[in-house]
C-alpha positions in Angstrom: 159.3 4.3 74.1 157.0 2.1 73.0 154.9 2.8 76.3 154.8 6.2 75.6 153.5 6.0 71.9 150.8 3.5 73.8 149.7 6.1 76.2 149.8 9.1 73.4 147.4 6.6 71.4 145.3 6.2 74.2 145.3 9.7 75.1 144.0 10.6 71.5 141.4 7.9 72.0 139.8 9.5 74.8 139.3 12.6 73.1 135.5 13.3 72.6 133.8 13.1 69.2 136.8 11.9 67.5 137.6 14.8 66.0 140.6 16.0 64.0 142.8 16.7 66.8 142.1 13.0 68.1 142.7 11.4 64.8 146.1 13.4 64.7 147.6 12.2 67.5 146.7 8.7 66.9 148.4 8.8 63.7 151.1 10.5 65.3 151.8 7.9 67.6 150.9 5.0 65.1 153.8 7.0 62.8 156.3 7.3 65.7 155.8 3.5 67.0 157.1 2.7 63.3 159.7 4.8 63.3 161.2 2.8 66.7 159.8 -0.6 64.7 162.4 0.6 61.6 165.6 -0.7 62.9 164.9 -3.8 64.0 163.1 -4.7 60.9 165.9 -2.5 58.9 168.1 -5.0 60.7 165.8 -8.4 60.0 166.3 -7.0 56.2 169.6 -6.7 56.4 170.5 -10.3 57.9 167.9 -11.7 55.0 170.0 -9.9 52.3 173.2 -11.4 53.1 172.0 -14.8 54.0 170.9 -15.0 50.3 171.8 -12.5 48.5 176.1 -12.3 49.4 178.2 -15.0 50.2 180.3 -12.4 52.6 177.8 -12.0 55.9 179.3 -10.0 57.9 180.4 -7.4 55.5 176.8 -6.9 54.0 175.0 -6.7 57.7 177.6 -4.0 58.9 176.9 -2.3 55.5 173.6 -2.5 56.0 173.4 -1.0 59.4 176.0 2.3 58.2 173.3 2.7 55.9 170.7 2.5 58.3 172.1 4.8 60.7 172.8 7.6 57.8 169.2 7.3 57.0 167.6 7.5 60.0 170.4 10.0 61.0 169.3 12.2 57.9 165.8 11.8 58.8 166.2 13.1 62.0 168.2 16.0 60.7 165.1 16.8 58.1 162.3 16.9 61.2 164.5 19.4 63.6 165.0 21.3 60.7 161.3 21.4 59.9 160.5 22.6 63.2 163.2 25.1 63.4 161.4 26.8 60.6 158.4 26.6 61.2 157.9 26.2 64.9 161.2 27.9 66.4 160.2 29.4 70.2 156.7 28.0 69.7 154.1 27.3 72.3 151.9 24.2 72.6 148.5 25.7 74.8 146.2 22.1 75.6 143.1 23.5 77.0 141.5 20.5 78.1 137.8 20.4 79.9 134.8 18.4 80.6 136.3 15.4 81.8 133.5 12.7 82.3 134.8 10.5 85.2 133.5 7.1 85.6 133.0 7.1 88.9 132.1 10.0 91.3 135.2 12.3 91.4 134.4 14.1 94.5 133.5 11.1 96.5 135.6 8.4 95.1 138.3 9.8 92.6 139.8 12.9 94.5 139.5 10.9 97.9 141.9 7.7 96.7 144.2 10.4 95.3 147.6 12.1 96.7 146.4 15.7 95.5 143.5 17.6 94.6 141.5 19.1 92.1 142.7 22.8 92.8 146.5 21.8 93.4 146.8 20.1 90.2 145.1 22.8 88.3 147.5 25.6 90.0 150.3 23.1 89.3 149.4 23.1 85.8 149.7 26.6 84.7 153.5 26.7 86.1 156.5 26.6 83.9 157.2 22.9 84.7 159.3 20.7 82.7 156.7 18.6 79.9 157.1 15.2 82.1 156.1 16.5 85.2 152.9 18.0 83.3 152.4 14.9 81.2 152.1 13.2 84.9 150.0 15.7 86.3 147.5 15.0 83.2 147.6 11.2 83.4 148.4 9.8 87.0 145.6 8.5 88.8 147.7 9.1 92.1 148.5 12.8 91.4 146.8 14.5 88.7 143.6 14.8 86.7 143.8 10.5 86.3 143.2 11.3 82.4 144.8 7.8 81.5 144.9 6.6 85.1 142.9 3.5 87.0 141.3 3.3 90.4 142.9 0.6 93.1 140.3 -1.9 92.1 141.0 -1.6 88.4 138.1 0.8 86.8 139.6 3.8 84.4 139.1 6.7 85.9 138.0 9.0 82.5 136.2 7.7 79.8 136.7 10.8 78.0 137.2 15.2 77.7 137.5 17.5 75.6 140.6 18.9 73.9 141.7 22.2 72.0 145.1 23.0 71.0 146.2 26.2 70.0 149.9 26.8 68.6 151.5 30.4 69.5 154.8 31.5 67.6 156.2 34.0 64.9 155.0 31.1 61.8 152.1 29.8 63.4 148.6 30.3 61.8 146.7 30.6 65.1 143.4 32.1 63.6 141.7 34.8 64.8 138.0 32.9 65.2 140.0 30.7 68.1 141.3 34.2 70.0 137.8 35.9 69.4 135.9 32.8 70.7 138.6 31.1 73.4 140.7 33.7 74.0 139.8 34.4 77.6 140.6 30.7 78.3 143.6 30.5 76.8 144.6 33.8 78.4 144.1 32.6 82.0 146.0 29.2 81.2 148.9 30.5 79.5 152.0 30.9 81.3 153.7 33.9 81.6 156.9 32.4 79.6 155.2 31.1 76.3 153.0 34.9 76.6 156.5 36.3 76.8 158.5 34.3 73.8 156.1 32.5 72.2 153.4 35.3 70.9 153.6 37.7 68.1 152.9 41.3 68.2 149.8 40.3 66.4 148.5 37.7 68.6 149.0 40.3 71.4 147.1 43.0 69.4 144.3 40.2 69.1 144.3 39.0 72.6 144.1 43.0 73.8 141.7 44.1 71.2 138.8 41.5 72.6 140.5 40.7 75.7 141.8 44.0 77.4 141.4 42.9 81.1 142.8 40.2 80.8 145.3 40.5 78.4 146.8 43.8 81.2 147.4 41.3 83.6 150.2 39.6 81.4 153.8 40.9 81.4 154.9 43.5 78.8 158.3 44.5 78.6 160.3 46.1 76.1 158.6 47.1 72.9 154.9 47.3 73.4 153.6 46.7 69.5 149.9 47.0 69.0 150.1 48.9 65.7 147.1 48.1 63.4 145.3 45.8 65.9 142.5 47.9 65.3 141.9 48.9 69.1 139.6 51.6 70.0 139.1 54.8 72.0 138.0 52.7 75.1 141.2 50.5 74.9 143.0 53.5 75.7 142.3 52.9 79.5 144.4 49.3 79.1 147.5 50.6 77.1 148.3 53.2 79.7 147.7 50.8 82.7 150.1 48.0 80.8 152.5 51.2 79.9 152.4 52.6 83.8 153.1 48.7 84.9 155.5 47.4 83.3 159.0 48.0 81.9 157.8 49.3 78.5 160.3 51.1 76.7 158.6 51.6 73.2 155.2 51.8 72.7 153.9 51.7 69.0 150.2 52.1 68.9 150.1 53.4 65.2 146.8 53.1 63.1 144.7 52.4 65.6 140.7 54.1 66.0 141.7 56.8 68.9 140.1 59.9 69.0 140.9 63.3 70.9 139.2 62.1 73.6 141.4 59.1 74.2 144.9 60.8 73.1 144.1 63.5 75.8 143.7 60.7 78.3 146.4 58.8 77.7 148.8 62.1 77.4 147.6 63.2 80.9 148.3 59.5 82.8 151.7 59.0 81.3 152.8 62.5 81.9 154.7 60.6 85.2 156.3 57.7 83.2 159.8 57.6 83.8 160.4 54.3 81.4 158.8 54.9 78.2 161.1 56.2 75.7 159.7 56.1 71.9 155.6 56.8 71.5 154.1 56.4 68.4 150.6 57.3 67.2 150.8 57.6 63.9 147.6 57.6 61.5 145.4 58.1 64.6 142.1 60.2 64.5 143.8 63.0 66.4 143.1 66.8 65.5 144.7 70.0 66.8 143.1 69.5 70.3 144.7 66.0 70.5 148.5 67.7 69.5 147.6 70.6 72.6 147.3 67.9 74.7 150.4 66.3 73.3 152.0 69.2 73.5 151.4 69.3 77.6 152.5 65.7 77.7 155.6 67.2 76.0 156.4 69.7 78.7 155.6 67.4 81.8 158.1 64.2 80.5 161.9 64.3 80.2 162.7 60.6 79.7 160.6 60.5 75.4 163.6 60.6 73.1 161.6 60.0 69.9 157.9 60.5 69.3 155.7 59.6 66.0 152.9 61.8 64.6 153.2 61.0 61.0 150.1 60.8 58.7 147.5 62.9 61.2 145.6 64.8 58.7 144.2 66.6 61.7 146.7 67.9 62.9 147.6 71.6 61.4 149.2 74.7 61.9 147.9 75.5 65.3 148.7 71.9 66.5 152.2 72.0 64.7 153.0 75.3 66.5 151.3 74.3 70.0 154.2 71.0 69.7 156.7 73.4 68.6 156.2 75.7 71.4 156.2 73.1 74.0 160.0 72.1 72.6 161.0 75.8 72.7 159.1 78.0 74.9 159.0 78.7 79.1 160.6 77.4 81.7 159.0 73.7 81.4 160.3 73.4 77.5 160.9 69.7 76.6 164.8 70.2 76.0 165.4 66.0 75.9 163.7 65.0 73.3 166.0 63.9 70.2 162.8 63.9 67.4 159.1 64.5 66.8 158.8 63.3 63.3 155.5 64.9 62.0 155.4 63.9 58.2 152.0 63.7 56.6 150.2 66.6 58.6 148.1 69.3 57.0 150.6 71.9 58.3 151.6 74.4 55.8 154.7 74.9 54.5 155.2 78.0 55.6 153.9 76.6 59.1 157.1 73.2 58.8 159.7 75.8 57.7 159.1 78.2 61.3 158.9 74.7 63.2 161.8 73.5 61.9 163.4 76.4 62.2 162.2 76.8 66.0 163.4 73.5 67.2 166.7 73.4 65.6 165.6 70.3 63.2 164.0 68.2 66.0 160.3 68.6 64.6 160.6 66.6 60.9 158.4 67.0 58.3 159.1 65.6 54.6 162.7 65.7 53.1 162.3 68.5 51.4 161.7 70.8 54.3 164.4 68.7 56.5 167.3 69.6 53.7 166.3 73.0 53.1 167.0 73.3 57.0 170.2 71.7 56.9 171.7 73.6 53.1 170.4 76.7 55.7 172.0 76.3 58.6 
């Protein structure tokens, strides 16, 4: 309704600095106002046409109203389609800071309020309806008072800073925003928005620049941080996440993990009972890392599929250690289904022996697999 449009316009006018965000908010309010006035305008035009351009007044009015309803409905469908295409499952995060009150907020504003700063801030972080969130932002009796007035008529707030972040599969949230303000975003973003609105690249960016805060967020199912440009020191946070969340698949491929990180990761994952798929393709692992990985396989009976492809640092000794972990000793792993090893530096002779020893569970290049199938 018009009162809500006025509130949005007033909200935009209080954003400090007349930024592009403020102008866009106010422009949107004007467009919504024009859209609300459209039926009245069209109805007036319909009566004008009917009275001056046609003898059948009633029929002309009815036809124009029907046409108006069709155009309005079509307009709504276009908007819904646009939102569905570009912002499906997206989440908007507002960061409001540096609020300037027109009085001493501690001695006057919060004394008259029915709530407290701590309670309002805590409530805004919860998954609550948008109407309730708007009240907590604007109301002077139970919120921050951004659009409220004191009992004596004074306006509570003169200005504030506003940042808007859009998270979703198709959103174009820049790396600069996450790097600069990611800590604040992670502190404020709800768990629901984290679960359903952030894509793998955005989560990877948060984990890269703010690993401590990202590790405290809920992770579940497939944890895909491939190509996030993570380094060895990120290993601690990755294993913490995997061991303390219902993560069943970890794709940490194409990051800068050295042997030291792989050794620590394998040691910490030995007791994990949830992880079924592990990908460490294209990392900086050598034979030492492969030996550590073989020890993980001997201690873990939950993993079903592992990928160590495109790791040129693994040669024959590393490949044989992995094959041994799948076949030799009382603690050999008989539950792993496949260990993908394409793109390593193992010799053809080594590959053939490993495939034969593991009954095809170690997978190298396609030619070796084909030969094994033909021979067996």
